[in-house]
N, C-alpha and C positions, 0 to 999 in steps of 0.2 A: 185385949187390946188394955192398956191401964189408961187411958183417959177419952175416954168416947168425945167428950166437948174438942178434943185435937183434931182439926181437918187432914193432917197428915196421914194420923193414924185411923180414921176412915175409911181416907183412900185407899190403905196399904191394906185395908182388909176384905174394900170392895175389888179391890185387882186383885187380891189372891182370890179373892171367890171368882170372880173372872177367867183366872187359870185354869181351876177345877171346874166349873163349867166349861170350857174351851180345849180339854185334857191337855194342859198344857205342863210339859216337867218343870220344876223349879231344882237350882244345885244345891248342896248342899247349906250355901250362905244366903238363900233363898234370892237368889238371882234369874234372870230368864236369859237368852237369846236376844243377839240383836232385833232379828225376826219376830220372836213370839214380843218383844217390849213394845216395837212399832203397829205392831195387832192393837196391842192391849190398849197405848194410846190413837188407836183410830186413825193412826197414820192409810192412807190407801196403799201400800207398799212397805218392804223390808230397808228397802234402800232409803225412805225420807230421813231417818236419823244418822246415816252414813253422809247426806246431803249437808243436812244441820252442820255435821262438824266439817265438812270443806268448806262449807258456807261461813264457821266461823259465829252460827247461830247459836244462841246459848240454848242445852240440851240436858238431860239428866246425867248423872256421873255414873261410867263405865270403868271395866276391868279388862285387860285382854288375856286372855289364854289361848294358848297354840295357835295364833292369829283369828280369834273371835271375841266380838267385845261382848261383855255379860253387863246385865244391868239388876242389880238389887231392886227387887220392889218398892221396900221404902224408897228409895230414891227416886223411883220412877213418880210413887203416889208427892214425893216434894216437891218435884220438878212442876209436876201439874199445882200442885199446891204458888207455886212462887217463889218457894224461898230452900234452901238446902243446910242440911242436918251434919256435925259433923260426927 
């Protein structure tokens, strides 16, 4: 963590710790699959992020690989903190 006063960096660290605690594997670019991203965001089920997309609601950035959506942990943190980073 470079700046402990940055809320996005603090939240990123908290999500990473949650992933370790819940044995969630991350990809090389620090991304988690859609189901695990929904769990980390405390959504009731893994399809919540898909519904957000279909309903046009704000949601974290994602990438698609082999038909699956992957969310970088920093993007999830930025989403929770109300902003996005480039």
